[in-house]
N, CA, C and O atoms as a Tripos MOL2 file, in Angstrom:
@<TRIPOS>MOLECULE
protein
  312   311    78     0     0
PROTEIN
NO_CHARGES

@<TRIPOS>ATOM
      1 N           0.8090   -1.2100    0.0000 N.3       1 LEU1
      2 CA          0.0000    0.0000    0.0000 C.3       1 LEU1
      3 C           0.8460    1.2640    0.0000 C.2       1 LEU1
      4 O           0.3160    2.3700   -0.1050 O.2       1 LEU1
      5 N           2.1630    1.1010    0.1180 N.am      2 GLY2
      6 CA          3.0260    2.2720    0.0930 C.3       2 GLY2
      7 C           3.0370    3.0510    1.3890 C.2       2 GLY2
      8 O           3.3910    4.2290    1.4010 O.2       2 GLY2
      9 N           2.6540    2.4100    2.4780 N.am      3 ARG3
     10 CA          2.6520    3.0740    3.7850 C.3       3 ARG3
     11 C           3.4300    2.2340    4.7790 C.2       3 ARG3
     12 O           3.5050    1.0110    4.6610 O.2       3 ARG3
     13 N           4.0140    2.9180    5.7690 N.am      4 GLY4
     14 CA          4.7380    2.1980    6.8030 C.3       4 GLY4
     15 C           4.6320    2.9240    8.1230 C.2       4 GLY4
     16 O           4.3320    4.1170    8.1680 O.2       4 GLY4
     17 N           4.8810    2.1970    9.1960 N.am      5 LYS5
     18 CA          4.8480    2.7800   10.5250 C.3       5 LYS5
     19 C           6.2620    2.8250   11.0800 C.2       5 LYS5
     20 O           7.0090    1.8520   10.9780 O.2       5 LYS5
     21 N           6.6220    3.9470   11.6590 N.am      6 ALA6
     22 CA          7.9200    4.0880   12.3070 C.3       6 ALA6
     23 C           7.6880    4.5180   13.7460 C.2       6 ALA6
     24 O           6.7840    5.2990   14.0410 O.2       6 ALA6
     25 N           8.5110    3.9980   14.6230 N.am      7 THR7
     26 CA          8.4980    4.4250   16.0170 C.3       7 THR7
     27 C           9.8010    5.1540   16.2720 C.2       7 THR7
     28 O          10.8820    4.6070   16.0560 O.2       7 THR7
     29 N           9.6960    6.3850   16.7300 N.am      8 VAL8
     30 CA         10.8790    7.1930   17.0170 C.3       8 VAL8
     31 C          10.9170    7.4810   18.5080 C.2       8 VAL8
     32 O           9.9590    8.0050   19.0760 O.2       8 VAL8
     33 N          12.0260    7.1350   19.1330 N.am      9 THR9
     34 CA         12.2210    7.3750   20.5540 C.3       9 THR9
     35 C          13.2820    8.4480   20.7160 C.2       9 THR9
     36 O          14.3580    8.3690   20.1240 O.2       9 THR9
     37 N          12.9710    9.4490   21.5200 N.am     10 SER10
     38 CA         13.9010   10.5440   21.7840 C.3      10 SER10
     39 C          13.9750   10.7950   23.2850 C.2      10 SER10
     40 O          13.1290   10.3270   24.0470 O.2      10 SER10
     41 N          14.9940   11.5370   23.6970 N.am     11 ALA11
     42 CA         15.1910   11.8170   25.1190 C.3      11 ALA11
     43 C          14.1810   12.8380   25.6350 C.2      11 ALA11
     44 O          13.8350   12.8360   26.8160 O.2      11 ALA11
     45 N          13.7150   13.7050   24.7490 N.am     12 ILE12
     46 CA         12.7260   14.7300   25.1010 C.3      12 ILE12
     47 C          11.6340   14.7310   24.0320 C.2      12 ILE12
     48 O          11.8490   14.2170   22.9340 O.2      12 ILE12
     49 N          10.4710   15.2980   24.3360 N.am     13 PRO13
     50 CA          9.4160   15.3570   23.3100 C.3      13 PRO13
     51 C           9.8940   16.1460   22.0860 C.2      13 PRO13
     52 O          10.5740   17.1640   22.2200 O.2      13 PRO13
     53 N           9.5350   15.6680   20.9020 N.am     14 LEU14
     54 CA          9.9360   16.3110   19.6500 C.3      14 LEU14
     55 C           8.9070   17.3520   19.2310 C.2      14 LEU14
     56 O           7.7050   17.1640   19.4200 O.2      14 LEU14
     57 N           9.3870   18.4470   18.6650 N.am     15 SER15
     58 CA          8.4950   19.4830   18.1520 C.3      15 SER15
     59 C           7.8890   19.0280   16.8270 C.2      15 SER15
     60 O           8.4210   18.1340   16.1690 O.2      15 SER15
     61 N           6.7970   19.6320   16.4480 N.am     16 GLU16
     62 CA          6.1310   19.2780   15.1810 C.3      16 GLU16
     63 C           7.0520   19.4260   13.9730 C.2      16 GLU16
     64 O           7.0640   18.5370   13.1210 O.2      16 GLU16
     65 N           7.8360   20.5290   13.8560 N.am     17 PRO17
     66 CA          8.7340   20.6230   12.6930 C.3      17 PRO17
     67 C           9.7490   19.4800   12.6280 C.2      17 PRO17
     68 O          10.0620   18.9940   11.5410 O.2      17 PRO17
     69 N          10.2620   19.0500   13.7760 N.am     18 ILE18
     70 CA         11.2190   17.9400   13.7800 C.3      18 ILE18
     71 C          10.5260   16.6400   13.3940 C.2      18 ILE18
     72 O          11.0840   15.8380   12.6450 O.2      18 ILE18
     73 N           9.3160   16.4250   13.8990 N.am     19 ILE19
     74 CA          8.5520   15.2300   13.5450 C.3      19 ILE19
     75 C           8.3110   15.1750   12.0470 C.2      19 ILE19
     76 O           8.4880   14.1300   11.4230 O.2      19 ILE19
     77 N           7.9050   16.3020   11.4690 N.am     20 HIS20
     78 CA          7.6470   16.3310   10.0200 C.3      20 HIS20
     79 C           8.9360   16.1000    9.2290 C.2      20 HIS20
     80 O           8.9160   15.4320    8.1950 O.2      20 HIS20
     81 N          10.0570   16.6500    9.7100 N.am     21 GLY21
     82 CA         11.3430   16.4310    9.0490 C.3      21 GLY21
     83 C          11.7510   14.9700    9.0870 C.2      21 GLY21
     84 O          12.2340   14.4310    8.0910 O.2      21 GLY21
     85 N          11.5570   14.3240   10.2360 N.am     22 LEU22
     86 CA         11.8600   12.8980   10.3420 C.3      22 LEU22
     87 C          10.9740   12.0720    9.4270 C.2      22 LEU22
     88 O          11.4430   11.1420    8.7710 O.2      22 LEU22
     89 N           9.6880   12.4110    9.3830 N.am     23 GLN23
     90 CA          8.7770   11.6840    8.4830 C.3      23 GLN23
     91 C           9.2540   11.7880    7.0470 C.2      23 GLN23
     92 O           9.2360   10.8030    6.3090 O.2      23 GLN23
     93 N           9.6800   12.9730    6.6510 N.am     24 GLU24
     94 CA         10.1370   13.1780    5.2720 C.3      24 GLU24
     95 C          11.4110   12.3720    4.9930 C.2      24 GLU24
     96 O          11.5260   11.7350    3.9460 O.2      24 GLU24
     97 N          12.3560   12.4010    5.9180 N.am     25 ARG25
     98 CA         13.5980   11.6510    5.7070 C.3      25 ARG25
     99 C          13.3470   10.1480    5.6770 C.2      25 ARG25
    100 O          13.9410    9.4310    4.8720 O.2      25 ARG25
    101 N          12.4750    9.6770    6.5460 N.am     26 LEU26
    102 CA         12.1540    8.2530    6.5480 C.3      26 LEU26
    103 C          11.3730    7.8680    5.2900 C.2      26 LEU26
    104 O          11.5340    6.7630    4.7730 O.2      26 LEU26
    105 N          10.5330    8.7690    4.8020 N.am     27 ARG27
    106 CA          9.8140    8.5200    3.5410 C.3      27 ARG27
    107 C          10.8120    8.3780    2.4000 C.2      27 ARG27
    108 O          10.6880    7.4850    1.5610 O.2      27 ARG27
    109 N          11.8110    9.2740    2.3750 N.am     28 MET28
    110 CA         12.8140    9.2030    1.3070 C.3      28 MET28
    111 C          13.6490    7.9240    1.4270 C.2      28 MET28
    112 O          14.0210    7.3320    0.4140 O.2      28 MET28
    113 N          13.9440    7.4980    2.6510 N.am     29 ALA29
    114 CA         14.7580    6.2980    2.8600 C.3      29 ALA29
    115 C          14.0100    5.0220    2.5000 C.2      29 ALA29
    116 O          14.6150    4.0600    2.0270 O.2      29 ALA29
    117 N          12.6870    5.0060    2.7220 N.am     30 THR30
    118 CA         11.9180    3.7820    2.5050 C.3      30 THR30
    119 C          11.0870    3.7860    1.2280 C.2      30 THR30
    120 O          10.7040    2.7280    0.7290 O.2      30 THR30
    121 N          10.8110    4.9710    0.7040 N.am     31 GLY31
    122 CA          9.9320    5.0760   -0.4560 C.3      31 GLY31
    123 C           8.4690    4.9120   -0.0910 C.2      31 GLY31
    124 O           7.6300    4.7000   -0.9670 O.2      31 GLY31
    125 N           8.1510    5.0080    1.1980 N.am     32 LYS32
    126 CA          6.7750    4.8450    1.6760 C.3      32 LYS32
    127 C           6.3400    6.0680    2.4760 C.2      32 LYS32
    128 O           7.1590    6.7750    3.0630 O.2      32 LYS32
    129 N           5.0400    6.2940    2.4830 N.am     33 GLU33
    130 CA          4.4980    7.2940    3.3920 C.3      33 GLU33
    131 C           4.6020    6.7270    4.8010 C.2      33 GLU33
    132 O           4.2650    5.5650    5.0280 O.2      33 GLU33
    133 N           5.0570    7.5210    5.7300 N.am     34 ILE34
    134 CA          5.3430    7.0350    7.0710 C.3      34 ILE34
    135 C           4.3720    7.6110    8.0940 C.2      34 ILE34
    136 O           4.1810    8.8240    8.1850 O.2      34 ILE34
    137 N           3.7610    6.7060    8.8650 N.am     35 TYR35
    138 CA          2.9990    7.0960   10.0510 C.3      35 TYR35
    139 C           4.0060    7.0310   11.1960 C.2      35 TYR35
    140 O           4.6090    5.9840   11.4270 O.2      35 TYR35
    141 N           4.1920    8.1280   11.9070 N.am     36 LEU36
    142 CA          5.2130    8.2090   12.9370 C.3      36 LEU36
    143 C           4.6090    8.1910   14.3320 C.2      36 LEU36
    144 O           3.7670    9.0210   14.6740 O.2      36 LEU36
    145 N           5.0550    7.2330   15.1270 N.am     37 GLU37
    146 CA          4.6700    7.1650   16.5330 C.3      37 GLU37
    147 C           5.8960    7.6140   17.3350 C.2      37 GLU37
    148 O           6.9960    7.1050   17.1200 O.2      37 GLU37
    149 N           5.7130    8.5570   18.2480 N.am     38 THR38
    150 CA          6.8430    9.0550   19.0290 C.3      38 THR38
    151 C           6.7650    8.5630   20.4700 C.2      38 THR38
    152 O           5.6860    8.3860   21.0360 O.2      38 THR38
    153 N           7.9370    8.3520   21.0360 N.am     39 ARG39
    154 CA          8.0540    7.9440   22.4360 C.3      39 ARG39
    155 C           9.1790    8.7610   23.0660 C.2      39 ARG39
    156 O          10.0710    9.2470   22.3710 O.2      39 ARG39
    157 N           9.1270    8.9040   24.3730 N.am     40 VAL40
    158 CA         10.1720    9.6150   25.0970 C.3      40 VAL40
    159 C          10.8350    8.6470   26.0660 C.2      40 VAL40
    160 O          10.1610    7.9610   26.8360 O.2      40 VAL40
    161 N          12.1770    8.5980   26.0190 N.am     41 ASP41
    162 CA         12.9650    7.7740   26.9220 C.3      41 ASP41
    163 C          14.2340    8.5550   27.2820 C.2      41 ASP41
    164 O          15.2000    8.5500   26.5190 O.2      41 ASP41
    165 N          14.2370    9.2270   28.4430 N.am     42 PRO42
    166 CA         15.3930   10.0480   28.8220 C.3      42 PRO42
    167 C          16.7120    9.2730   28.8960 C.2      42 PRO42
    168 O          17.7790    9.8870   28.8530 O.2      42 PRO42
    169 N          16.6660    7.9490   29.0060 N.am     43 SER43
    170 CA         17.8970    7.1740   29.1350 C.3      43 SER43
    171 C          18.7460    7.1700   27.8600 C.2      43 SER43
    172 O          19.9160    6.7890   27.9050 O.2      43 SER43
    173 N          18.1750    7.5890   26.7240 N.am     44 ILE44
    174 CA         18.9990    7.6290   25.5080 C.3      44 ILE44
    175 C          19.8390    8.8980   25.4490 C.2      44 ILE44
    176 O          20.6450    9.0580   24.5320 O.2      44 ILE44
    177 N          19.6670    9.7940   26.4000 N.am     45 VAL45
    178 CA         20.4560   11.0040   26.6230 C.3      45 VAL45
    179 C          20.1920   12.0800   25.5710 C.2      45 VAL45
    180 O          19.9110   13.2240   25.9290 O.2      45 VAL45
    181 N          20.2740   11.7470   24.3010 N.am     46 GLY46
    182 CA         20.0390   12.7000   23.2160 C.3      46 GLY46
    183 C          19.9480   11.9410   21.9100 C.2      46 GLY46
    184 O          20.1090   10.7210   21.8820 O.2      46 GLY46
    185 N          19.6910   12.6550   20.8350 N.am     47 GLY47
    186 CA         19.5170   12.0000   19.5430 C.3      47 GLY47
    187 C          18.1920   11.2660   19.4950 C.2      47 GLY47
    188 O          17.2470   11.6250   20.1960 O.2      47 GLY47
    189 N          18.1270   10.2350   18.6620 N.am     48 PHE48
    190 CA         16.8950    9.4540   18.5840 C.3      48 PHE48
    191 C          17.1770    8.0630   18.0590 C.2      48 PHE48
    192 O          18.2310    7.7940   17.4820 O.2      48 PHE48
    193 N          16.2130    7.1860   18.2710 N.am     49 VAL49
    194 CA         16.2430    5.8270   17.7360 C.3      49 VAL49
    195 C          14.9580    5.6580   16.9320 C.2      49 VAL49
    196 O          13.8620    5.8570   17.4570 O.2      49 VAL49
    197 N          15.0930    5.2940   15.6680 N.am     50 ALA50
    198 CA         13.9270    5.0750   14.8140 C.3      50 ALA50
    199 C          13.8530    3.6010   14.4460 C.2      50 ALA50
    200 O          14.8610    2.9860   14.1010 O.2      50 ALA50
    201 N          12.6630    3.0470   14.5220 N.am     51 GLN51
    202 CA         12.4580    1.6520   14.1260 C.3      51 GLN51
    203 C          11.3420    1.5860   13.1040 C.2      51 GLN51
    204 O          10.2410    2.0920   13.3240 O.2      51 GLN51
    205 N          11.6500    0.9520   11.9800 N.am     52 ILE52
    206 CA         10.6660    0.7060   10.9300 C.3      52 ILE52
    207 C          10.6970   -0.7930   10.6820 C.2      52 ILE52
    208 O          11.6680   -1.3200   10.1380 O.2      52 ILE52
    209 N           9.6480   -1.4660   11.0750 N.am     53 GLY53
    210 CA          9.6450   -2.9220   10.9730 C.3      53 GLY53
    211 C          10.7690   -3.4860   11.8220 C.2      53 GLY53
    212 O          10.8460   -3.2000   13.0170 O.2      53 GLY53
    213 N          11.6440   -4.2840   11.2200 N.am     54 SER54
    214 CA         12.7630   -4.8660   11.9620 C.3      54 SER54
    215 C          14.0510   -4.0530   11.8150 C.2      54 SER54
    216 O          15.0900   -4.4300   12.3580 O.2      54 SER54
    217 N          13.9840   -2.9470   11.0890 N.am     55 THR55
    218 CA         15.1650   -2.1060   10.8920 C.3      55 THR55
    219 C          15.2100   -1.0070   11.9460 C.2      55 THR55
    220 O          14.2240   -0.3080   12.1780 O.2      55 THR55
    221 N          16.3780   -0.8670   12.5820 N.am     56 ILE56
    222 CA         16.5590    0.1430   13.6180 C.3      56 ILE56
    223 C          17.6690    1.0940   13.1950 C.2      56 ILE56
    224 O          18.7600    0.6590   12.8290 O.2      56 ILE56
    225 N          17.3910    2.3810   13.2460 N.am     57 TYR57
    226 CA         18.3700    3.4320   13.0040 C.3      57 TYR57
    227 C          18.6600    4.0640   14.3620 C.2      57 TYR57
    228 O          17.8250    4.7940   14.8970 O.2      57 TYR57
    229 N          19.8330    3.7910   14.9220 N.am     58 ASP58
    230 CA         20.1590    4.2470   16.2690 C.3      58 ASP58
    231 C          21.1550    5.3980   16.2110 C.2      58 ASP58
    232 O          22.3460    5.1980   15.9730 O.2      58 ASP58
    233 N          20.6530    6.5910   16.4310 N.am     59 GLY59
    234 CA         21.4840    7.7900   16.4780 C.3      59 GLY59
    235 C          21.4880    8.3810   17.8710 C.2      59 GLY59
    236 O          21.6110    9.5950   18.0400 O.2      59 GLY59
    237 N          21.3520    7.5170   18.8770 N.am     60 SER60
    238 CA         21.2690    8.0080   20.2480 C.3      60 SER60
    239 C          22.6540    8.2950   20.8220 C.2      60 SER60
    240 O          23.6390    7.6560   20.4540 O.2      60 SER60
    241 N          22.7080    9.2530   21.7160 N.am     61 VAL61
    242 CA         23.9550    9.5670   22.4030 C.3      61 VAL61
    243 C          24.3620    8.3800   23.2780 C.2      61 VAL61
    244 O          25.5520    8.0940   23.4120 O.2      61 VAL61
    245 N          23.4010    7.6970   23.8660 N.am     62 ARG62
    246 CA         23.6950    6.5220   24.7010 C.3      62 ARG62
    247 C          24.5240    5.5000   23.9140 C.2      62 ARG62
    248 O          25.5200    4.9870   24.4250 O.2      62 ARG62
    249 N          24.1230    5.2070   22.6900 N.am     63 THR63
    250 CA         24.8430    4.2320   21.8710 C.3      63 THR63
    251 C          26.2230    4.7510   21.4810 C.2      63 THR63
    252 O          27.1910    3.9900   21.4770 O.2      63 THR63
    253 N          26.3220    6.0250   21.1560 N.am     64 GLN64
    254 CA         27.6210    6.6000   20.8080 C.3      64 GLN64
    255 C          28.5800    6.5390   21.9890 C.2      64 GLN64
    256 O          29.7580    6.2280   21.8150 O.2      64 GLN64
    257 N          28.0850    6.8360   23.1960 N.am     65 LEU65
    258 CA         28.9240    6.7490   24.3930 C.3      65 LEU65
    259 C          29.3490    5.3110   24.6670 C.2      65 LEU65
    260 O          30.4760    5.0640   25.0960 O.2      65 LEU65
    261 N          28.4560    4.3720   24.4200 N.am     66 LYS66
    262 CA         28.7790    2.9580   24.6100 C.3      66 LYS66
    263 C          29.9110    2.5430   23.6730 C.2      66 LYS66
    264 O          30.8220    1.8220   24.0790 O.2      66 LYS66
    265 N          29.8550    3.0000   22.4140 N.am     67 LYS67
    266 CA         30.8950    2.6630   21.4470 C.3      67 LYS67
    267 C          32.2380    3.2720   21.8440 C.2      67 LYS67
    268 O          33.2770    2.6270   21.7050 O.2      67 LYS67
    269 N          32.2220    4.5060   22.3340 N.am     68 VAL68
    270 CA         33.4550    5.1570   22.7840 C.3      68 VAL68
    271 C          34.0420    4.3790   23.9590 C.2      68 VAL68
    272 O          35.2480    4.1380   24.0070 O.2      68 VAL68
    273 N          33.1960    3.9920   24.8960 N.am     69 ARG69
    274 CA         33.6430    3.2230   26.0560 C.3      69 ARG69
    275 C          34.2820    1.9100   25.6260 C.2      69 ARG69
    276 O          35.3520    1.5490   26.1170 O.2      69 ARG69
    277 N          33.6310    1.1920   24.7090 N.am     70 GLU70
    278 CA         34.1750   -0.0770   24.2240 C.3      70 GLU70
    279 C          35.5280    0.1280   23.5460 C.2      70 GLU70
    280 O          36.4500   -0.6670   23.7290 O.2      70 GLU70
    281 N          35.6390    1.1900   22.7690 N.am     71 HIS71
    282 CA         36.8990    1.4930   22.0860 C.3      71 HIS71
    283 C          38.0070    1.7790   23.1030 C.2      71 HIS71
    284 O          39.1270    1.2870   22.9640 O.2      71 HIS71
    285 N          37.6880    2.5700   24.1200 N.am     72 LEU72
    286 CA         38.6770    2.8840   25.1510 C.3      72 LEU72
    287 C          39.1120    1.6570   25.9220 C.2      72 LEU72
    288 O          40.2930    1.5000   26.2310 O.2      72 LEU72
    289 N          38.1610    0.7790   26.2380 N.am     73 LEU73
    290 CA         38.5030   -0.4480   26.9560 C.3      73 LEU73
    291 C          39.4050   -1.3470   26.1260 C.2      73 LEU73
    292 O          40.3300   -1.9600   26.6600 O.2      73 LEU73
    293 N          39.1500   -1.4320   24.8320 N.am     74 LYS74
    294 CA         40.0070   -2.2420   23.9500 C.3      74 LYS74
    295 C          41.4030   -1.6470   23.8630 C.2      74 LYS74
    296 O          42.3940   -2.3780   23.8750 O.2      74 LYS74
    297 N          41.4860   -0.3180   23.7740 N.am     75 SER75
    298 CA         42.7700    0.3620   23.6750 C.3      75 SER75
    299 C          43.5830    0.2090   24.9450 C.2      75 SER75
    300 O          44.8120    0.1600   24.8840 O.2      75 SER75
    301 N          42.9330    0.1330   26.0830 N.am     76 GLU76
    302 CA         43.5850    0.0370   27.3750 C.3      76 GLU76
    303 C          44.3960   -1.2430   27.5130 C.2      76 GLU76
    304 O          45.4110   -1.2660   28.2090 O.2      76 GLU76
    305 N          43.9570   -2.2970   26.8580 N.am     77 TYR77
    306 CA         44.6030   -3.5910   27.0040 C.3      77 TYR77
    307 C          45.6090   -3.9010   25.8960 C.2      77 TYR77
    308 O          46.0790   -5.0340   25.7920 O.2      77 TYR77
    309 N          45.9350   -2.9360   25.0900 N.am     78 ARG78
    310 CA         46.9010   -3.1730   24.0050 C.3      78 ARG78
    311 C          48.2960   -2.8850   24.4630 C.2      78 ARG78
    312 O          49.2430   -3.0270   23.6890 O.2      78 ARG78
@<TRIPOS>BOND
     1     1     2 1
     2     2     3 1
     3     3     4 2
     4     3     5 am
     5     5     6 1
     6     6     7 1
     7     7     8 2
     8     7     9 am
     9     9    10 1
    10    10    11 1
    11    11    12 2
    12    11    13 am
    13    13    14 1
    14    14    15 1
    15    15    16 2
    16    15    17 am
    17    17    18 1
    18    18    19 1
    19    19    20 2
    20    19    21 am
    21    21    22 1
    22    22    23 1
    23    23    24 2
    24    23    25 am
    25    25    26 1
    26    26    27 1
    27    27    28 2
    28    27    29 am
    29    29    30 1
    30    30    31 1
    31    31    32 2
    32    31    33 am
    33    33    34 1
    34    34    35 1
    35    35    36 2
    36    35    37 am
    37    37    38 1
    38    38    39 1
    39    39    40 2
    40    39    41 am
    41    41    42 1
    42    42    43 1
    43    43    44 2
    44    43    45 am
    45    45    46 1
    46    46    47 1
    47    47    48 2
    48    47    49 am
    49    49    50 1
    50    50    51 1
    51    51    52 2
    52    51    53 am
    53    53    54 1
    54    54    55 1
    55    55    56 2
    56    55    57 am
    57    57    58 1
    58    58    59 1
    59    59    60 2
    60    59    61 am
    61    61    62 1
    62    62    63 1
    63    63    64 2
    64    63    65 am
    65    65    66 1
    66    66    67 1
    67    67    68 2
    68    67    69 am
    69    69    70 1
    70    70    71 1
    71    71    72 2
    72    71    73 am
    73    73    74 1
    74    74    75 1
    75    75    76 2
    76    75    77 am
    77    77    78 1
    78    78    79 1
    79    79    80 2
    80    79    81 am
    81    81    82 1
    82    82    83 1
    83    83    84 2
    84    83    85 am
    85    85    86 1
    86    86    87 1
    87    87    88 2
    88    87    89 am
    89    89    90 1
    90    90    91 1
    91    91    92 2
    92    91    93 am
    93    93    94 1
    94    94    95 1
    95    95    96 2
    96    95    97 am
    97    97    98 1
    98    98    99 1
    99    99   100 2
   100    99   101 am
   101   101   102 1
   102   102   103 1
   103   103   104 2
   104   103   105 am
   105   105   106 1
   106   106   107 1
   107   107   108 2
   108   107   109 am
   109   109   110 1
   110   110   111 1
   111   111   112 2
   112   111   113 am
   113   113   114 1
   114   114   115 1
   115   115   116 2
   116   115   117 am
   117   117   118 1
   118   118   119 1
   119   119   120 2
   120   119   121 am
   121   121   122 1
   122   122   123 1
   123   123   124 2
   124   123   125 am
   125   125   126 1
   126   126   127 1
   127   127   128 2
   128   127   129 am
   129   129   130 1
   130   130   131 1
   131   131   132 2
   132   131   133 am
   133   133   134 1
   134   134   135 1
   135   135   136 2
   136   135   137 am
   137   137   138 1
   138   138   139 1
   139   139   140 2
   140   139   141 am
   141   141   142 1
   142   142   143 1
   143   143   144 2
   144   143   145 am
   145   145   146 1
   146   146   147 1
   147   147   148 2
   148   147   149 am
   149   149   150 1
   150   150   151 1
   151   151   152 2
   152   151   153 am
   153   153   154 1
   154   154   155 1
   155   155   156 2
   156   155   157 am
   157   157   158 1
   158   158   159 1
   159   159   160 2
   160   159   161 am
   161   161   162 1
   162   162   163 1
   163   163   164 2
   164   163   165 am
   165   165   166 1
   166   166   167 1
   167   167   168 2
   168   167   169 am
   169   169   170 1
   170   170   171 1
   171   171   172 2
   172   171   173 am
   173   173   174 1
   174   174   175 1
   175   175   176 2
   176   175   177 am
   177   177   178 1
   178   178   179 1
   179   179   180 2
   180   179   181 am
   181   181   182 1
   182   182   183 1
   183   183   184 2
   184   183   185 am
   185   185   186 1
   186   186   187 1
   187   187   188 2
   188   187   189 am
   189   189   190 1
   190   190   191 1
   191   191   192 2
   192   191   193 am
   193   193   194 1
   194   194   195 1
   195   195   196 2
   196   195   197 am
   197   197   198 1
   198   198   199 1
   199   199   200 2
   200   199   201 am
   201   201   202 1
   202   202   203 1
   203   203   204 2
   204   203   205 am
   205   205   206 1
   206   206   207 1
   207   207   208 2
   208   207   209 am
   209   209   210 1
   210   210   211 1
   211   211   212 2
   212   211   213 am
   213   213   214 1
   214   214   215 1
   215   215   216 2
   216   215   217 am
   217   217   218 1
   218   218   219 1
   219   219   220 2
   220   219   221 am
   221   221   222 1
   222   222   223 1
   223   223   224 2
   224   223   225 am
   225   225   226 1
   226   226   227 1
   227   227   228 2
   228   227   229 am
   229   229   230 1
   230   230   231 1
   231   231   232 2
   232   231   233 am
   233   233   234 1
   234   234   235 1
   235   235   236 2
   236   235   237 am
   237   237   238 1
   238   238   239 1
   239   239   240 2
   240   239   241 am
   241   241   242 1
   242   242   243 1
   243   243   244 2
   244   243   245 am
   245   245   246 1
   246   246   247 1
   247   247   248 2
   248   247   249 am
   249   249   250 1
   250   250   251 1
   251   251   252 2
   252   251   253 am
   253   253   254 1
   254   254   255 1
   255   255   256 2
   256   255   257 am
   257   257   258 1
   258   258   259 1
   259   259   260 2
   260   259   261 am
   261   261   262 1
   262   262   263 1
   263   263   264 2
   264   263   265 am
   265   265   266 1
   266   266   267 1
   267   267   268 2
   268   267   269 am
   269   269   270 1
   270   270   271 1
   271   271   272 2
   272   271   273 am
   273   273   274 1
   274   274   275 1
   275   275   276 2
   276   275   277 am
   277   277   278 1
   278   278   279 1
   279   279   280 2
   280   279   281 am
   281   281   282 1
   282   282   283 1
   283   283   284 2
   284   283   285 am
   285   285   286 1
   286   286   287 1
   287   287   288 2
   288   287   289 am
   289   289   290 1
   290   290   291 1
   291   291   292 2
   292   291   293 am
   293   293   294 1
   294   294   295 1
   295   295   296 2
   296   295   297 am
   297   297   298 1
   298   298   299 1
   299   299   300 2
   300   299   301 am
   301   301   302 1
   302   302   303 1
   303   303   304 2
   304   303   305 am
   305   305   306 1
   306   306   307 1
   307   307   308 2
   308   307   309 am
   309   309   310 1
   310   310   311 1
   311   311   312 2
@<TRIPOS>SUBSTRUCTURE
     1 LEU1         2 RESIDUE 1 A LEU
     2 GLY2         6 RESIDUE 1 A GLY
     3 ARG3        10 RESIDUE 1 A ARG
     4 GLY4        14 RESIDUE 1 A GLY
     5 LYS5        18 RESIDUE 1 A LYS
     6 ALA6        22 RESIDUE 1 A ALA
     7 THR7        26 RESIDUE 1 A THR
     8 VAL8        30 RESIDUE 1 A VAL
     9 THR9        34 RESIDUE 1 A THR
    10 SER10       38 RESIDUE 1 A SER
    11 ALA11       42 RESIDUE 1 A ALA
    12 ILE12       46 RESIDUE 1 A ILE
    13 PRO13       50 RESIDUE 1 A PRO
    14 LEU14       54 RESIDUE 1 A LEU
    15 SER15       58 RESIDUE 1 A SER
    16 GLU16       62 RESIDUE 1 A GLU
    17 PRO17       66 RESIDUE 1 A PRO
    18 ILE18       70 RESIDUE 1 A ILE
    19 ILE19       74 RESIDUE 1 A ILE
    20 HIS20       78 RESIDUE 1 A HIS
    21 GLY21       82 RESIDUE 1 A GLY
    22 LEU22       86 RESIDUE 1 A LEU
    23 GLN23       90 RESIDUE 1 A GLN
    24 GLU24       94 RESIDUE 1 A GLU
    25 ARG25       98 RESIDUE 1 A ARG
    26 LEU26      102 RESIDUE 1 A LEU
    27 ARG27      106 RESIDUE 1 A ARG
    28 MET28      110 RESIDUE 1 A MET
    29 ALA29      114 RESIDUE 1 A ALA
    30 THR30      118 RESIDUE 1 A THR
    31 GLY31      122 RESIDUE 1 A GLY
    32 LYS32      126 RESIDUE 1 A LYS
    33 GLU33      130 RESIDUE 1 A GLU
    34 ILE34      134 RESIDUE 1 A ILE
    35 TYR35      138 RESIDUE 1 A TYR
    36 LEU36      142 RESIDUE 1 A LEU
    37 GLU37      146 RESIDUE 1 A GLU
    38 THR38      150 RESIDUE 1 A THR
    39 ARG39      154 RESIDUE 1 A ARG
    40 VAL40      158 RESIDUE 1 A VAL
    41 ASP41      162 RESIDUE 1 A ASP
    42 PRO42      166 RESIDUE 1 A PRO
    43 SER43      170 RESIDUE 1 A SER
    44 ILE44      174 RESIDUE 1 A ILE
    45 VAL45      178 RESIDUE 1 A VAL
    46 GLY46      182 RESIDUE 1 A GLY
    47 GLY47      186 RESIDUE 1 A GLY
    48 PHE48      190 RESIDUE 1 A PHE
    49 VAL49      194 RESIDUE 1 A VAL
    50 ALA50      198 RESIDUE 1 A ALA
    51 GLN51      202 RESIDUE 1 A GLN
    52 ILE52      206 RESIDUE 1 A ILE
    53 GLY53      210 RESIDUE 1 A GLY
    54 SER54      214 RESIDUE 1 A SER
    55 THR55      218 RESIDUE 1 A THR
    56 ILE56      222 RESIDUE 1 A ILE
    57 TYR57      226 RESIDUE 1 A TYR
    58 ASP58      230 RESIDUE 1 A ASP
    59 GLY59      234 RESIDUE 1 A GLY
    60 SER60      238 RESIDUE 1 A SER
    61 VAL61      242 RESIDUE 1 A VAL
    62 ARG62      246 RESIDUE 1 A ARG
    63 THR63      250 RESIDUE 1 A THR
    64 GLN64      254 RESIDUE 1 A GLN
    65 LEU65      258 RESIDUE 1 A LEU
    66 LYS66      262 RESIDUE 1 A LYS
    67 LYS67      266 RESIDUE 1 A LYS
    68 VAL68      270 RESIDUE 1 A VAL
    69 ARG69      274 RESIDUE 1 A ARG
    70 GLU70      278 RESIDUE 1 A GLU
    71 HIS71      282 RESIDUE 1 A HIS
    72 LEU72      286 RESIDUE 1 A LEU
    73 LEU73      290 RESIDUE 1 A LEU
    74 LYS74      294 RESIDUE 1 A LYS
    75 SER75      298 RESIDUE 1 A SER
    76 GLU76      302 RESIDUE 1 A GLU
    77 TYR77      306 RESIDUE 1 A TYR
    78 ARG78      310 RESIDUE 1 A ARG
């Protein structure tokens, strides 16, 4: 039908212009009209996590900090 549902989780509530911008970018990425459901989870610190079906786009600060931590731990033992 050319439609899809995305769930976007952010650390704070998103403004309408940001929601519309995300819908447009996700539409361009998927080629489908996107119905966007938003959620708030302060534990992601910043950025957002978008899920469309089984695909997850994780741009959260929490994940970036986790990657930095893992890199530092690996470097420590070299």
